Residue, then its C-alpha position, 0 to 999 in steps of 0.5 A: a524247132y520253132y516252138l522250142s526256140k520260141l519257148c527258150a527266147e521268151l522264158p526269161f521274160n515269162l519267169l521273171g514275174p513269177l520268180l519275184f512273186s515267189l521270193i516275196a510271197y513265200w516269206l510274207v506268208g510265213f512258210n517253212p524257212d528251210p532253203w530246200r522247201f523254198l527251192v521246191f516252191v520256186l521250182v513248182i511255180l516256175a514249172d506251172v508257168v512253163c505249162a501255162v505258156s505251153l497251153r497259151t501257145l497251143v490255144s493261140a495256134c488253134a485260134r484265128d482270133i481272140p473270141s475263138a481263142l477264148a472259146i477254145a481256152l475255157p473248155v481246155m482249162i475246165i478239162c485240165m482242172l477236172f483232170r487235176y482234181h480227179h488226179l489229186h483225189 
């Protein structure tokens, strides 16, 4: 209950920046102007943000201070990147 309420309370603040980024970057890069493709792009970016916030919360719950959080976060990020690379190829 705590995690879900924390996620819902912080969600508008966490999504505002990536949403503005998506609105600007999509059209500057010159991607397909189809509205459905733009919507998929925005949804992928926002889903990525929600996953990153979840990972941040997990690492902060496991660490006592900033140096230990950095020591935990680096291997977790490497494992996630390797899993993603292995999954894509």
